[in-house]
KOLVO-541713 format. One record per residue: residue number from 1; residue in three letters; x, y, z of N, C-alpha, C in turn. Coordinates in steps of 0.05 Angstrom, whole numbers, always signed. Layout:
PT | n | res | nx | ny | nz | cax | cay | caz | cx | cy | cz
PT | NUM | ALA | X | Y | Z | X | Y | Z | X | Y | Z
...
This chain:
PT | n | res | nx | ny | nz | cax | cay | caz | cx | cy | cz
PT | 1 | MET | +17 | -24 | +0 | +0 | +0 | +0 | +18 | +25 | +0
PT | 2 | ARG | +9 | +44 | -15 | +26 | +68 | -18 | +21 | +88 | +5
PT | 3 | LEU | +43 | +97 | +16 | +41 | +116 | +38 | +34 | +143 | +28
PT | 4 | PRO | +19 | +160 | +44 | +13 | +187 | +36 | +38 | +203 | +34
PT | 5 | SER | +39 | +219 | +13 | +63 | +235 | +8 | +63 | +259 | +26
PT | 6 | SER | +87 | +269 | +33 | +89 | +293 | +49 | +106 | +313 | +34
PT | 7 | THR | +106 | +338 | +42 | +121 | +359 | +28 | +151 | +354 | +32
PT | 8 | PRO | +166 | +351 | +11 | +195 | +346 | +14 | +208 | +370 | +27
PT | 9 | VAL | +228 | +364 | +44 | +242 | +386 | +58 | +256 | +404 | +38
PT | 10 | SER | +266 | +393 | +15 | +280 | +409 | -5 | +262 | +430 | -16
PT | 11 | GLU | +236 | +424 | -20 | +217 | +444 | -30 | +213 | +466 | -9
PT | 12 | THR | +212 | +458 | +16 | +210 | +478 | +37 | +233 | +497 | +37
PT | 13 | HIS | +257 | +486 | +33 | +282 | +502 | +32 | +279 | +522 | +9
PT | 14 | GLU | +269 | +513 | -14 | +267 | +531 | -37 | +248 | +554 | -32
PT | 15 | ARG | +225 | +547 | -20 | +206 | +568 | -14 | +217 | +589 | +6
PT | 16 | VAL | +230 | +578 | +27 | +241 | +596 | +47 | +264 | +613 | +35
PT | 17 | ALA | +279 | +601 | +16 | +302 | +616 | +4 | +292 | +639 | -13
PT | 18 | MET | +268 | +636 | -25 | +258 | +657 | -42 | +248 | +681 | -26
PT | 19 | ARG | +238 | +677 | -2 | +226 | +698 | +13 | +245 | +721 | +20
PT | 20 | PRO | +270 | +715 | +29 | +287 | +737 | +36 | +291 | +758 | +15
PT | 21 | TRP | +294 | +749 | -11 | +299 | +768 | -32 | +275 | +787 | -36
PT | 22 | LEU | +251 | +776 | -34 | +227 | +792 | -37 | +225 | +812 | -13
PT | 23 | ALA | +230 | +802 | +11 | +229 | +819 | +35 | +250 | +841 | +34
PT | 24 | ILE | +274 | +834 | +25 | +295 | +854 | +23 | +289 | +875 | +2
PT | 25 | ALA | +278 | +866 | -21 | +271 | +885 | -42 | +251 | +905 | -33
PT | 26 | MET | +232 | +897 | -16 | +210 | +914 | -7 | +221 | +938 | +10
PT | 27 | VAL | +242 | +933 | +25 | +253 | +954 | +42 | +276 | +969 | +30
PT | 28 | VAL | +289 | +958 | +10 | +312 | +970 | -2 | +305 | +987 | -26
PT | 29 | ALA | +285 | +980 | -42 | +280 | +992 | -68 | +277 | +1023 | -66
PT | 30 | ALA | +258 | +1032 | -49 | +252 | +1061 | -49 | +276 | +1078 | -40
PT | 31 | PRO | +289 | +1073 | -17 | +312 | +1089 | -9 | +335 | +1087 | -28
PT | 32 | LEU | +339 | +1064 | -41 | +361 | +1061 | -60 | +356 | +1077 | -85
PT | 33 | VAL | +332 | +1076 | -96 | +325 | +1092 | -119 | +327 | +1122 | -113
PT | 34 | LEU | +318 | +1129 | -89 | +319 | +1157 | -80 | +349 | +1166 | -79
PT | 35 | ALA | +366 | +1150 | -68 | +395 | +1157 | -67 | +406 | +1161 | -95
PT | 36 | ILE | +398 | +1144 | -114 | +408 | +1147 | -141 | +397 | +1173 | -154
PT | 37 | VAL | +372 | +1178 | -150 | +359 | +1202 | -162 | +373 | +1227 | -151
PT | 38 | GLU | +379 | +1228 | -125 | +390 | +1252 | -113 | +420 | +1257 | -121
PT | 39 | ILE | +433 | +1237 | -133 | +459 | +1242 | -144 | +457 | +1263 | -166
PT | 40 | PHE | +435 | +1264 | -180 | +431 | +1283 | -202 | +416 | +1308 | -194
PT | 41 | HIS | +412 | +1312 | -168 | +399 | +1336 | -159 | +417 | +1361 | -164
PT | 42 | PRO | +407 | +1381 | -179 | +423 | +1404 | -185 | +430 | +1420 | -159
PT | 43 | HIS | +453 | +1434 | -160 | +461 | +1452 | -138 | +457 | +1480 | -147
PT | 44 | PRO | +435 | +1493 | -142 | +430 | +1519 | -153 | +446 | +1541 | -140
PT | 45 | GLN | +459 | +1558 | -155 | +471 | +1582 | -146 | +452 | +1605 | -154
PT | 46 | ASP | +450 | +1609 | -180 | +430 | +1628 | -190 | +407 | +1611 | -202
PT | 47 | LEU | +383 | +1615 | -192 | +360 | +1598 | -200 | +355 | +1600 | -230
PT | 48 | PHE | +362 | +1623 | -242 | +357 | +1626 | -271 | +378 | +1611 | -288
PT | 49 | ASP | +398 | +1600 | -275 | +417 | +1583 | -290 | +411 | +1553 | -286
PT | 50 | LEU | +388 | +1547 | -275 | +381 | +1519 | -270 | +378 | +1503 | -296
PT | 51 | ASP | +385 | +1478 | -295 | +376 | +1459 | -315 | +347 | +1451 | -307
PT | 52 | VAL | +328 | +1465 | -317 | +300 | +1463 | -307 | +289 | +1435 | -311
PT | 53 | ASP | +295 | +1423 | -334 | +284 | +1396 | -340 | +295 | +1376 | -320
PT | 54 | ARG | +321 | +1377 | -314 | +332 | +1358 | -294 | +321 | +1364 | -267
PT | 55 | TRP | +319 | +1389 | -260 | +308 | +1398 | -234 | +279 | +1387 | -230
PT | 56 | MET | +263 | +1389 | -251 | +235 | +1380 | -249 | +234 | +1350 | -247
PT | 57 | PHE | +250 | +1336 | -263 | +250 | +1307 | -262 | +257 | +1297 | -234
PT | 58 | VAL | +278 | +1308 | -223 | +287 | +1299 | -196 | +265 | +1304 | -176
PT | 59 | HIS | +252 | +1327 | -177 | +232 | +1333 | -156 | +206 | +1319 | -160
PT | 60 | TYR | +199 | +1313 | -185 | +175 | +1296 | -189 | +180 | +1268 | -178
PT | 61 | ALA | +204 | +1258 | -183 | +211 | +1231 | -173 | +212 | +1230 | -142
PT | 62 | GLN | +221 | +1252 | -130 | +224 | +1252 | -101 | +197 | +1252 | -86
PT | 63 | ILE | +176 | +1263 | -99 | +150 | +1265 | -85 | +140 | +1238 | -75
PT | 64 | PRO | +140 | +1217 | -92 | +132 | +1191 | -81 | +155 | +1177 | -66
PT | 65 | LEU | +180 | +1182 | -73 | +202 | +1168 | -61 | +207 | +1175 | -31
PT | 66 | PHE | +201 | +1200 | -23 | +205 | +1207 | +5 | +186 | +1191 | +23
PT | 67 | PRO | +160 | +1191 | +18 | +143 | +1175 | +36 | +147 | +1145 | +33
PT | 68 | LEU | +154 | +1135 | +9 | +159 | +1107 | +6 | +185 | +1098 | +21
PT | 69 | SER | +205 | +1116 | +22 | +229 | +1110 | +37 | +223 | +1110 | +67
PT | 70 | ALA | +206 | +1128 | +76 | +198 | +1128 | +104 | +183 | +1103 | +111
PT | 71 | LEU | +166 | +1094 | +93 | +151 | +1069 | +97 | +169 | +1045 | +98
PT | 72 | SER | +190 | +1045 | +82 | +209 | +1023 | +82 | +222 | +1020 | +109
PT | 73 | ILE | +230 | +1042 | +122 | +243 | +1040 | +148 | +222 | +1032 | +169
PT | 74 | ALA | +198 | +1043 | +167 | +177 | +1036 | +186 | +170 | +1006 | +185
PT | 75 | MET | +172 | +995 | +161 | +167 | +966 | +158 | +186 | +948 | +173
PT | 76 | LEU | +210 | +958 | +178 | +229 | +942 | +193 | +220 | +937 | +222
PT | 77 | VAL | +203 | +955 | +233 | +194 | +952 | +260 | +163 | +948 | +261
PT | 78 | ARG | +151 | +940 | +239 | +122 | +938 | +239 | +111 | +918 | +259
PT | 79 | ASP | +126 | +897 | +265 | +117 | +877 | +284 | +126 | +882 | +313
PT | 80 | ARG | +140 | +904 | +317 | +150 | +911 | +343 | +130 | +930 | +357
PT | 81 | THR | +126 | +926 | +383 | +107 | +943 | +398 | +119 | +958 | +421
PT | 82 | ASP | +146 | +959 | +422 | +159 | +973 | +444 | +158 | +1003 | +438
PT | 83 | TRP | +165 | +1020 | +457 | +164 | +1049 | +454 | +182 | +1059 | +432
PT | 84 | ALA | +205 | +1046 | +428 | +224 | +1055 | +407 | +212 | +1050 | +380
PT | 85 | ALA | +198 | +1028 | +376 | +185 | +1023 | +350 | +164 | +1044 | +344
PT | 86 | TRP | +148 | +1051 | +364 | +127 | +1071 | +360 | +140 | +1098 | +353
PT | 87 | LEU | +162 | +1105 | +366 | +175 | +1130 | +360 | +187 | +1130 | +332
PT | 88 | CYS | +197 | +1107 | +324 | +207 | +1104 | +296 | +185 | +1109 | +276
PT | 89 | LYS | +162 | +1097 | +280 | +140 | +1100 | +262 | +130 | +1130 | +261
PT | 90 | ALA | +129 | +1142 | +285 | +121 | +1170 | +286 | +141 | +1188 | +272
PT | 91 | GLY | +167 | +1183 | +276 | +188 | +1199 | +263 | +187 | +1197 | +233
PT | 92 | MET | +182 | +1173 | +223 | +181 | +1169 | +194 | +156 | +1182 | +182
PT | 93 | PHE | +134 | +1182 | +198 | +110 | +1195 | +188 | +114 | +1225 | +186
PT | 94 | VAL | +126 | +1237 | +206 | +131 | +1266 | +206 | +151 | +1273 | +183
PT | 95 | PHE | +171 | +1256 | +180 | +190 | +1261 | +158 | +176 | +1261 | +131
PT | 96 | ALA | +159 | +1241 | +126 | +145 | +1238 | +101 | +128 | +1262 | +95
PT | 97 | VAL | +112 | +1271 | +115 | +95 | +1294 | +112 | +111 | +1320 | +107
PT | 98 | ALA | +130 | +1325 | +125 | +145 | +1350 | +124 | +162 | +1352 | +99
PT | 99 | PHE | +176 | +1331 | +92 | +194 | +1333 | +69 | +179 | +1333 | +42
PT | 100 | THR | +156 | +1319 | +41 | +140 | +1320 | +17 | +129 | +1348 | +13
PT | 101 | THR | +120 | +1361 | +35 | +110 | +1388 | +33 | +132 | +1408 | +25
PT | 102 | PHE | +155 | +1405 | +38 | +178 | +1422 | +32 | +187 | +1419 | +3
PT | 103 | ASP | +189 | +1394 | -6 | +199 | +1389 | -33 | +179 | +1398 | -55
PT | 104 | THR | +154 | +1397 | -48 | +133 | +1407 | -67 | +136 | +1437 | -71
PT | 105 | ALA | +139 | +1452 | -49 | +141 | +1481 | -51 | +168 | +1490 | -62
PT | 106 | ALA | +190 | +1480 | -49 | +216 | +1490 | -56 | +228 | +1476 | -80
PT | 107 | GLY | +215 | +1455 | -89 | +224 | +1440 | -113 | +207 | +1445 | -137
PT | 108 | LEU | +183 | +1434 | -136 | +165 | +1435 | -159 | +155 | +1463 | -165
PT | 109 | VAL | +146 | +1477 | -144 | +135 | +1504 | -149 | +157 | +1523 | -158
PT | 110 | ILE | +181 | +1522 | -146 | +203 | +1538 | -155 | +210 | +1532 | -184
PT | 111 | GLY | +211 | +1506 | -190 | +218 | +1498 | -217 | +198 | +1508 | -238
PT | 112 | LEU | +172 | +1507 | -232 | +152 | +1517 | -250 | +154 | +1548 | -253
PT | 113 | LEU | +160 | +1562 | -231 | +163 | +1591 | -233 | +187 | +1599 | -250
PT | 114 | VAL | +209 | +1584 | -246 | +233 | +1590 | -262 | +228 | +1584 | -291
PT | 115 | LYS | +215 | +1562 | -296 | +208 | +1555 | -324 | +191 | +1576 | -337
PT | 116 | GLY | +171 | +1586 | -322 | +154 | +1608 | -333 | +170 | +1633 | -337
PT | 117 | ALA | +188 | +1639 | -318 | +204 | +1664 | -321 | +222 | +1663 | -345
PT | 118 | LEU | +235 | +1640 | -350 | +253 | +1638 | -373 | +237 | +1639 | -399
PT | 119 | ALA | +213 | +1628 | -399 | +197 | +1628 | -423 | +185 | +1656 | -429
PT | 120 | SER | +184 | +1673 | -409 | +171 | +1699 | -412 | +188 | +1719 | -428
PT | 121 | GLY | +214 | +1713 | -429 | +233 | +1732 | -442 | +242 | +1754 | -424
PT | 122 | ASP | +230 | +1757 | -400 | +238 | +1777 | -381 | +239 | +1765 | -353
PT | 123 | PRO | +258 | +1747 | -349 | +259 | +1732 | -323 | +264 | +1750 | -299
PT | 124 | GLU | +277 | +1772 | -302 | +283 | +1790 | -279 | +257 | +1800 | -267
PT | 125 | SER | +236 | +1803 | -283 | +211 | +1813 | -272 | +198 | +1792 | -253
PT | 126 | TRP | +207 | +1767 | -255 | +197 | +1746 | -238 | +214 | +1742 | -213
PT | 127 | ARG | +238 | +1754 | -212 | +257 | +1748 | -191 | +246 | +1753 | -163
PT | 128 | ASP | +233 | +1775 | -158 | +223 | +1781 | -131 | +203 | +1760 | -122
PT | 129 | MET | +186 | +1751 | -140 | +166 | +1731 | -133 | +179 | +1704 | -127
PT | 130 | ILE | +199 | +1697 | -143 | +213 | +1671 | -139 | +229 | +1673 | -113
PT | 131 | ASP | +243 | +1695 | -108 | +260 | +1698 | -84 | +242 | +1697 | -59
PT | 132 | ALA | +218 | +1708 | -61 | +200 | +1708 | -38 | +194 | +1680 | -28
PT | 133 | LEU | +192 | +1661 | -47 | +188 | +1633 | -39 | +214 | +1619 | -32
PT | 134 | TRP | +235 | +1624 | -48 | +260 | +1611 | -45 | +273 | +1617 | -17
PT | 135 | PHE | +269 | +1642 | -8 | +281 | +1649 | +18 | +260 | +1650 | +40
PT | 136 | ASP | +237 | +1638 | +35 | +217 | +1636 | +56 | +227 | +1619 | +79
PT | 137 | PRO | +224 | +1628 | +104 | +236 | +1613 | +127 | +222 | +1587 | +133
PT | 138 | VAL | +198 | +1583 | +122 | +183 | +1558 | +128 | +184 | +1538 | +105
PT | 139 | LEU | +178 | +1547 | +81 | +176 | +1529 | +58 | +198 | +1533 | +38
PT | 140 | GLY | +215 | +1553 | +42 | +235 | +1559 | +22 | +256 | +1538 | +17
PT | 141 | GLY | +269 | +1539 | -6 | +290 | +1520 | -13 | +315 | +1527 | +1
PT | 142 | LYS | +319 | +1552 | +8 | +344 | +1560 | +22 | +338 | +1571 | +50
PT | 143 | GLY | +317 | +1587 | +52 | +311 | +1599 | +78 | +332 | +1620 | +85
PT | 144 | PHE | +325 | +1637 | +103 | +343 | +1659 | +111 | +367 | +1649 | +127
PT | 145 | THR | +365 | +1625 | +138 | +387 | +1614 | +154 | +397 | +1588 | +142
PT | 146 | ASP | +391 | +1582 | +117 | +398 | +1557 | +104 | +384 | +1533 | +118
PT | 147 | ALA | +364 | +1538 | +133 | +349 | +1517 | +147 | +320 | +1523 | +147
PT | 148 | PRO | +306 | +1522 | +124 | +277 | +1526 | +124 | +263 | +1507 | +143
PT | 149 | LEU | +243 | +1516 | +156 | +231 | +1501 | +178 | +221 | +1473 | +170
PT | 150 | MET | +206 | +1471 | +148 | +196 | +1445 | +140 | +218 | +1426 | +133
PT | 151 | GLY | +239 | +1436 | +120 | +262 | +1419 | +114 | +276 | +1410 | +139
PT | 152 | LEU | +279 | +1428 | +158 | +292 | +1422 | +183 | +276 | +1401 | +199
PT | 153 | ILE | +250 | +1405 | +201 | +233 | +1386 | +215 | +236 | +1358 | +202
PT | 154 | GLY | +235 | +1357 | +175 | +237 | +1332 | +161 | +264 | +1318 | +166
PT | 155 | ARG | +286 | +1333 | +165 | +312 | +1321 | +169 | +316 | +1310 | +197
PT | 156 | LEU | +307 | +1326 | +217 | +310 | +1317 | +245 | +292 | +1293 | +251
PT | 157 | SER | +268 | +1293 | +239 | +250 | +1271 | +244 | +261 | +1245 | +232
PT | 158 | LEU | +274 | +1247 | +209 | +286 | +1224 | +196 | +307 | +1211 | +215
PT | 159 | SER | +325 | +1228 | +226 | +346 | +1218 | +243 | +334 | +1208 | +269
PT | 160 | PHE | +314 | +1222 | +280 | +301 | +1214 | +305 | +288 | +1186 | +301
PT | 161 | GLY | +273 | +1183 | +279 | +260 | +1158 | +274 | +279 | +1135 | +269
PT | 162 | ALA | +301 | +1141 | +255 | +321 | +1120 | +249 | +335 | +1111 | +275
PT | 163 | VAL | +342 | +1129 | +292 | +355 | +1122 | +318 | +336 | +1106 | +335
PT | 164 | ALA | +311 | +1114 | +337 | +291 | +1099 | +352 | +287 | +1071 | +341
PT | 165 | GLY | +286 | +1069 | +314 | +283 | +1043 | +301 | +307 | +1026 | +307
PT | 166 | SER | +331 | +1037 | +307 | +355 | +1022 | +313 | +355 | +1011 | +341
PT | 167 | ILE | +345 | +1026 | +360 | +343 | +1017 | +387 | +324 | +993 | +389
PT | 168 | SER | +300 | +996 | +376 | +281 | +974 | +376 | +292 | +949 | +363
PT | 169 | LEU | +305 | +952 | +341 | +316 | +929 | +326 | +339 | +916 | +342
PT | 170 | LYS | +355 | +931 | +356 | +376 | +919 | +372 | +364 | +904 | +395
PT | 171 | ARG | +343 | +914 | +407 | +329 | +900 | +428 | +316 | +874 | +418
PT | 172 | ALA | +310 | +874 | +392 | +299 | +850 | +380 | +320 | +829 | +373
PT | 173 | GLY | +345 | +836 | +377 | +366 | +816 | +373 | +383 | +820 | +348
PT | 174 | HIS | +379 | +842 | +334 | +395 | +846 | +310 | +424 | +855 | +317
PT | 175 | GLY | +442 | +851 | +298 | +470 | +857 | +303 | +476 | +887 | +305
PT | 176 | TRP | +498 | +893 | +318 | +506 | +921 | +322 | +511 | +935 | +295
PT | 177 | LEU | +524 | +922 | +276 | +533 | +936 | +252 | +510 | +947 | +235
PT | 178 | PRO | +489 | +931 | +229 | +467 | +942 | +213 | +451 | +963 | +227
PT | 179 | VAL | +447 | +960 | +253 | +431 | +980 | +267 | +446 | +1006 | +270
PT | 180 | LEU | +473 | +1004 | +274 | +489 | +1028 | +275 | +490 | +1042 | +248
PT | 181 | LEU | +492 | +1026 | +227 | +492 | +1038 | +200 | +466 | +1053 | +195
PT | 182 | LEU | +443 | +1041 | +203 | +417 | +1054 | +199 | +416 | +1081 | +214
PT | 183 | ALA | +426 | +1081 | +239 | +425 | +1106 | +254 | +445 | +1127 | +243
PT | 184 | VAL | +470 | +1119 | +238 | +490 | +1138 | +230 | +484 | +1149 | +202
PT | 185 | ALA | +475 | +1132 | +184 | +469 | +1141 | +156 | +448 | +1163 | +156
PT | 186 | SER | +429 | +1162 | +175 | +407 | +1181 | +175 | +416 | +1209 | +181
PT | 187 | PHE | +440 | +1213 | +191 | +450 | +1240 | +198 | +464 | +1253 | +175
PT | 188 | GLY | +468 | +1239 | +153 | +482 | +1251 | +130 | +467 | +1276 | +120
PT | 189 | ILE | +441 | +1274 | +119 | +425 | +1296 | +108 | +425 | +1320 | +127
PT | 190 | ASN | +431 | +1315 | +153 | +434 | +1337 | +172 | +462 | +1349 | +172
PT | 191 | VAL | +482 | +1332 | +169 | +509 | +1342 | +169 | +514 | +1360 | +145
PT | 192 | PHE | +504 | +1352 | +121 | +508 | +1368 | +97 | +485 | +1388 | +92
PT | 193 | LYS | +464 | +1387 | +109 | +442 | +1406 | +107 | +429 | +1407 | +79
PT | 194 | SER | +429 | +1384 | +66 | +418 | +1383 | +39 | +412 | +1354 | +32
PT | 195 | HIS | +392 | +1350 | +15 | +386 | +1323 | +5 | +398 | +1319 | -23
PT | 196 | SER | +412 | +1340 | -34 | +427 | +1336 | -58 | +454 | +1323 | -51
PT | 197 | TRP | +471 | +1317 | -71 | +497 | +1305 | -66 | +514 | +1324 | -48
PT | 198 | PRO | +527 | +1313 | -27 | +529 | +1285 | -20 | +509 | +1276 | +2
PT | 199 | GLY | +495 | +1295 | +14 | +478 | +1289 | +37 | +457 | +1268 | +31
PT | 200 | GLY | +440 | +1273 | +11 | +419 | +1254 | +5 | +428 | +1226 | -4
PT | 201 | PRO | +446 | +1224 | -24 | +455 | +1198 | -32 | +468 | +1182 | -10
PT | 202 | LEU | +484 | +1195 | +7 | +497 | +1180 | +29 | +476 | +1171 | +50
PT | 203 | THR | +457 | +1189 | +56 | +437 | +1182 | +75 | +420 | +1159 | +66
PT | 204 | PHE | +407 | +1162 | +43 | +388 | +1142 | +35 | +401 | +1117 | +24
PT | 205 | GLY | +425 | +1120 | +12 | +440 | +1096 | +4 | +448 | +1079 | +28
PT | 206 | GLY | +458 | +1093 | +49 | +466 | +1079 | +73 | +442 | +1066 | +87
PT | 207 | MET | +420 | +1080 | +88 | +396 | +1069 | +100 | +385 | +1045 | +84
PT | 208 | ALA | +387 | +1046 | +58 | +379 | +1024 | +41 | +395 | +999 | +47
PT | 209 | LEU | +422 | +1003 | +49 | +440 | +981 | +56 | +433 | +969 | +83
PT | 210 | ALA | +429 | +987 | +103 | +423 | +977 | +130 | +396 | +963 | +131
PT | 211 | ALA | +376 | +973 | +116 | +350 | +961 | +116 | +351 | +933 | +104
PT | 212 | GLY | +366 | +930 | +82 | +369 | +904 | +69 | +383 | +884 | +87
PT | 213 | TRP | +404 | +894 | +101 | +419 | +877 | +119 | +402 | +867 | +142
PT | 214 | ILE | +386 | +886 | +154 | +369 | +878 | +176 | +347 | +859 | +167
PT | 215 | ARG | +335 | +863 | +144 | +315 | +845 | +135 | +327 | +818 | +128
PT | 216 | TRP | +351 | +817 | +118 | +365 | +792 | +112 | +369 | +776 | +138
PT | 217 | GLU | +377 | +791 | +159 | +381 | +777 | +185 | +355 | +765 | +195
PT | 218 | SER | +333 | +780 | +192 | +306 | +770 | +200 | +298 | +745 | +184
PT | 219 | SER | +303 | +746 | +158 | +296 | +724 | +141 | +312 | +699 | +147
PT | 220 | ARG | +338 | +702 | +153 | +355 | +679 | +160 | +345 | +667 | +186
PT | 221 | ARG | +338 | +684 | +204 | +328 | +674 | +230 | +302 | +659 | +227
PT | 222 | THR | +284 | +669 | +210 | +259 | +656 | +205 | +264 | +629 | +191
PT | 223 | ALA | +282 | +629 | +172 | +288 | +604 | +157 | +298 | +583 | +175
PT | 224 | ARG | +316 | +590 | +194 | +327 | +570 | +212 | +306 | +559 | +230
PT | 225 | ALA | +285 | +576 | +236 | +264 | +566 | +254 | +243 | +549 | +239
PT | 226 | ILE | +237 | +556 | +214 | +216 | +542 | +199 | +224 | +515 | +190
PT | 227 | VAL | +248 | +512 | +179 | +256 | +487 | +166 | +256 | +464 | +185
PT | 228 | PRO | +268 | +466 | +209 | +266 | +443 | +228 | +238 | +435 | +235
PT | 229 | ILE | +221 | +456 | +238 | +193 | +450 | +245 | +179 | +435 | +223
PT | 230 | GLN | +184 | +444 | +198 | +172 | +431 | +175 | +182 | +402 | +172
PT | 231 | ALA | +208 | +399 | +177 | +220 | +372 | +175 | +208 | +354 | +197
PT | 232 | ASP | +205 | +364 | +221 | +193 | +348 | +243 | +164 | +341 | +236
PT | 233 | SER | +149 | +360 | +224 | +121 | +355 | +217 | +119 | +334 | +196
PT | 234 | SER | +138 | +335 | +177 | +138 | +315 | +155 | +144 | +287 | +167
PT | 235 | ALA | +163 | +286 | +185 | +170 | +261 | +197 | +147 | +250 | +214
PT | 236 | ASP | +134 | +267 | +229 | +111 | +259 | +245 | +89 | +248 | +227
PT | 237 | GLY | +85 | +261 | +203 | +65 | +252 | +185 | +70 | +224 | +174
PT | 238 | VAL | +96 | +219 | +168 | +103 | +192 | +158 | +99 | +171 | +179
PT | 239 | VAL | +107 | +177 | +204 | +104 | +158 | +226 | +75 | +152 | +230
PT | 240 | GLU | +58 | +173 | +230 | +30 | +169 | +234 | +17 | +152 | +212
PT | 241 | ALA | +26 | +157 | +187 | +16 | +141 | +164 | +23 | +112 | +167
PT | 242 | ARG | +48 | +108 | +175 | +57 | +80 | +178 | +42 | +66 | +201
PT | 243 | THR | +36 | +81 | +221 | +21 | +70 | +244 | -7 | +61 | +235
PT | 244 | ARG | -19 | +78 | +218 | -46 | +71 | +208 | -44 | +46 | +191
PT | 245 | VAL | -24 | +44 | +174 | -21 | +20 | +157 | -17 | -5 | +174
PT | 246 | GLY | -1 | -2 | +195 | +4 | -25 | +212 | -21 | -34 | +227
PT | 247 | MET | -38 | -14 | +234 | -63 | -21 | +248 | -82 | -36 | +230
PT | 248 | ARG | -80 | -30 | +204 | -98 | -44 | +185 | -89 | -73 | +181
């Protein structure tokens, strides 16, 4: 009599092996793409000398990438319920709202105004209006102190959330190197006071690497726990089937 078949352990290994790459991609993709995009972020001296097409492309891309990058980091602690995890999620939420607002005004709106000014044939007549936004202390791209409020709130919230997330992840048993990388990388955008090169690429590139590393650690831990259980279950199933055959 033929015994009931059970799921081969090799198939379980294959399924478990596929999951880490999907999990890693989910948390790495957005901050990594953002880091690459910000390599091409123009450094404006005189706004009327901007490469407007590149400026607009970068800022259109950043609008979804900022909140998606925040979500990627929040996903690392989605199953954690300690105080540090909640602070991480709160910090990433504030970063996403503040920086998207800041980048819309200081990026897209400024770019559209400059584009209109250059097309008008008399850009100097637009300068006062453009400067009023560019040097606005809340939404401006430069601000009167090089630290417009919304940009400053966003930068500090990113670092605050990343440090809190690192604490939560270390308490969950992750290694020192990836959690330190996550925390330290988040300060690049504050040290350089800009999300253009080198601040943005170093920040989000480093956070992408840390997020992938942390998720890989989690996946390896899960794989080591699942495979023995699956193997034991398969063995128990075979023993049970043989027992039934013997009873017959």
